[in-house]
N, C-alpha and C positions, 0 to 999 in steps of 0.2 A: 504495499500499498504505499512505502515511502516514495518509491519512484512514481506511482501514480498522481503524488498532489503537486510537484512542479509542472508536469503536463498540465493538472486541472488550472494553475494560477496560470499560466499561459494562456489559454482557452477564454478566461475570467478577463485578465487582461487584454486580449484581441476583441472581447465584445465589448468592454468598456471603450476600446479606442473606436471603435465603429460608431457606436453611439453617439461619441466626441465628435467623432468623422460627422457626422450626419446631423448632428443637431446645432454644431456650434456650441454658444452658451449652456452645456448641459448640468452647469455646476449642482443645483437644485433639486433636479429631475434625477442624478445618481446618487445624491445623498438621501432620497426616498427610497431608489430601486435597491439601495444598499444592503437593507436587513432583508429585503427579499430572496435578494441573490443567497445570501449567507445560509439563511432557512431552507432552500432550496438544493445547496450543496452540502448539507445534513451531516455539517462537522467538520469538513476537506478544507476549507479556510473559513478564518473566524473576522467578524466586523472588520477588526483592528487592521489584519491583512489587506483586508478590500481597500479599506479607505486609504492606506498606504499604496497601493496600487492605483487606486486614484491619484492620489497628491503626484506621483510621479508621470503621470501623464500629462497631467496638467503641464505640470512642470518641465516635460520634453517639449509640447506643442505651444510654450511660453504664453501658459494661460495663467498669468500668477497670482491674478484677485480670483478665481476657483480652486489653484490650491490651496490660499490661503482660507478660503470660505471651507473648503472641505477639513483644512487642517483644524478649525475652531466645533466641525461636528464631530472629529476625533477625538479630538480632548474629551467628549462626556463618555468615551469608549474609553480612553488613557491611550495619553502617545506617547509613541516608541524616539527617546532620543535619536535614531541615527534619521528616521524621517523627517526631525527637526533642524537637525545640522545640514541635512541634505538640500532643505525645502532654501534655509537661510544662506547657506555656498550660493545657488545656482541665482537666487535673488540678487547679494552682491555683485556676482559673476556679471548681470543681464543689466547690471547699473540700475536695480529698482529700488533706489534707496527707501523711499518711499514704505514700501512694502516691508523691505528687510528690517528698518527700521521698527514698525508696528510688533512684528513677529520676534525682534530680539525685545523689546520690550515686555511681550506678552510671555516668552518664553522666563525671564531673570520672574516676573510676578508669580506666575502660576504653574512655573513648570516646566518640563521637568527639569531638575534640578543637574546643574553646570557638573564636570566629571575633569577627569584631564584629556578626555578626547572632546569635550562639546565646546560651544564658543568661547 
Protein backbone atom coordinates (compact mmCIF):
# COMPACT_ATOMS: atom_id res chain seq x y z
CA UNK A 1 0.00 0.00 0.00
CA UNK A 2 2.96 2.36 0.52
CA UNK A 3 3.76 2.32 -3.20
CA UNK A 4 0.12 3.18 -3.96
CA UNK A 5 0.15 6.41 -1.95
CA UNK A 6 2.56 8.40 -4.14
CA UNK A 7 0.57 7.39 -7.23
CA UNK A 8 -2.65 8.54 -5.58
CA UNK A 9 -1.10 11.83 -4.53
CA UNK A 10 0.11 12.42 -8.09
CA UNK A 11 -3.38 11.70 -9.43
CA UNK A 12 -5.00 14.09 -6.95
CA UNK A 13 -2.38 16.71 -7.74
CA UNK A 14 -3.16 16.31 -11.44
CA UNK A 15 -6.89 16.67 -10.72
CA UNK A 16 -6.29 19.85 -8.72
CA UNK A 17 -4.05 21.21 -11.48
CA UNK A 18 -6.80 20.57 -14.04
CA UNK A 19 -9.40 22.30 -11.87
CA UNK A 20 -7.18 25.35 -11.46
CA UNK A 21 -6.35 25.41 -15.19
CA UNK A 22 -10.02 25.19 -16.08
CA UNK A 23 -11.42 27.61 -13.50
CA UNK A 24 -8.61 30.12 -13.20
CA UNK A 25 -9.21 31.59 -9.74
CA UNK A 26 -10.29 28.38 -8.01
CA UNK A 27 -9.10 29.00 -4.45
CA UNK A 28 -12.46 29.14 -2.65
CA UNK A 29 -13.85 26.22 -4.64
CA UNK A 30 -10.84 24.05 -3.82
CA UNK A 31 -11.18 24.87 -0.14
CA UNK A 32 -14.74 23.55 -0.29
CA UNK A 33 -13.79 20.56 -2.44
CA UNK A 34 -10.83 19.50 -0.27
CA UNK A 35 -12.77 17.74 2.53
CA UNK A 36 -14.87 15.90 -0.07
CA UNK A 37 -11.78 14.64 -1.88
CA UNK A 38 -10.17 13.49 1.37
CA UNK A 39 -13.28 11.61 2.49
CA UNK A 40 -13.45 9.79 -0.85
CA UNK A 41 -9.79 8.77 -0.54
CA UNK A 42 -10.64 6.77 2.61
CA UNK A 43 -7.54 7.71 4.57
CA UNK A 44 -5.00 7.54 1.76
CA UNK A 45 -4.39 11.28 1.98
CA UNK A 46 -5.02 13.68 4.83
CA UNK A 47 -6.66 17.07 4.54
CA UNK A 48 -3.35 18.66 5.46
CA UNK A 49 -1.54 16.77 2.67
CA UNK A 50 -4.17 17.95 0.22
CA UNK A 51 -3.84 21.57 1.34
CA UNK A 52 -0.06 21.31 0.93
CA UNK A 53 -0.55 20.03 -2.63
CA UNK A 54 -2.96 22.88 -3.40
CA UNK A 55 -0.56 25.50 -2.01
CA UNK A 56 2.31 24.08 -4.06
CA UNK A 57 0.22 24.16 -7.24
CA UNK A 58 -0.82 27.76 -6.64
CA UNK A 59 2.81 28.76 -6.04
CA UNK A 60 3.95 26.98 -9.20
CA UNK A 61 1.26 28.87 -11.15
CA UNK A 62 2.26 32.17 -9.49
CA UNK A 63 -1.19 32.43 -7.88
CA UNK A 64 0.18 33.78 -4.62
CA UNK A 65 -3.04 35.25 -3.25
CA UNK A 66 -4.78 31.88 -3.67
CA UNK A 67 -1.79 30.17 -2.03
CA UNK A 68 -2.06 32.48 0.97
CA UNK A 69 -5.81 32.00 1.26
CA UNK A 70 -5.30 28.23 1.17
CA UNK A 71 -2.58 28.60 3.83
CA UNK A 72 -5.17 30.34 6.05
CA UNK A 73 -7.60 27.44 5.52
CA UNK A 74 -4.81 24.92 6.18
CA UNK A 75 -4.05 26.61 9.50
CA UNK A 76 -7.42 25.38 10.74
CA UNK A 77 -6.16 21.82 10.25
CA UNK A 78 -2.56 22.43 11.27
CA UNK A 79 0.22 23.77 9.08
CA UNK A 80 3.49 22.04 8.39
CA UNK A 81 6.55 24.23 8.77
CA UNK A 82 7.93 23.01 5.43
CA UNK A 83 4.99 24.42 3.48
CA UNK A 84 5.27 27.76 5.29
CA UNK A 85 8.94 27.99 4.39
CA UNK A 86 8.22 26.87 0.82
CA UNK A 87 5.57 29.55 0.42
CA UNK A 88 7.66 32.27 2.09
CA UNK A 89 10.72 31.43 -0.03
CA UNK A 90 8.79 31.59 -3.27
CA UNK A 91 7.03 34.82 -2.34
CA UNK A 92 10.39 36.46 -1.66
CA UNK A 93 11.96 35.02 -4.84
CA UNK A 94 9.07 36.42 -6.91
CA UNK A 95 9.36 39.81 -5.20
CA UNK A 96 5.90 39.49 -3.63
CA UNK A 97 6.99 41.56 -0.65
CA UNK A 98 3.50 42.45 0.60
CA UNK A 99 2.40 38.80 0.62
CA UNK A 100 5.72 37.66 2.10
CA UNK A 101 5.44 40.24 4.86
CA UNK A 102 1.90 39.16 5.69
CA UNK A 103 2.87 35.50 5.80
CA UNK A 104 5.97 36.22 7.89
CA UNK A 105 3.96 38.26 10.40
CA UNK A 106 1.36 35.51 10.61
CA UNK A 107 4.03 32.85 11.10
CA UNK A 108 5.59 34.87 13.92
CA UNK A 109 2.29 35.52 15.68
CA UNK A 110 0.47 32.23 15.29
CA UNK A 111 3.02 29.61 14.42
CA UNK A 112 4.42 27.36 13.46
CA UNK A 113 7.24 28.18 15.83
CA UNK A 114 10.62 28.89 14.27
CA UNK A 115 13.43 26.37 14.49
CA UNK A 116 16.94 26.06 13.03
CA UNK A 117 15.52 25.28 9.58
CA UNK A 118 12.82 27.91 9.45
CA UNK A 119 12.62 31.56 8.71
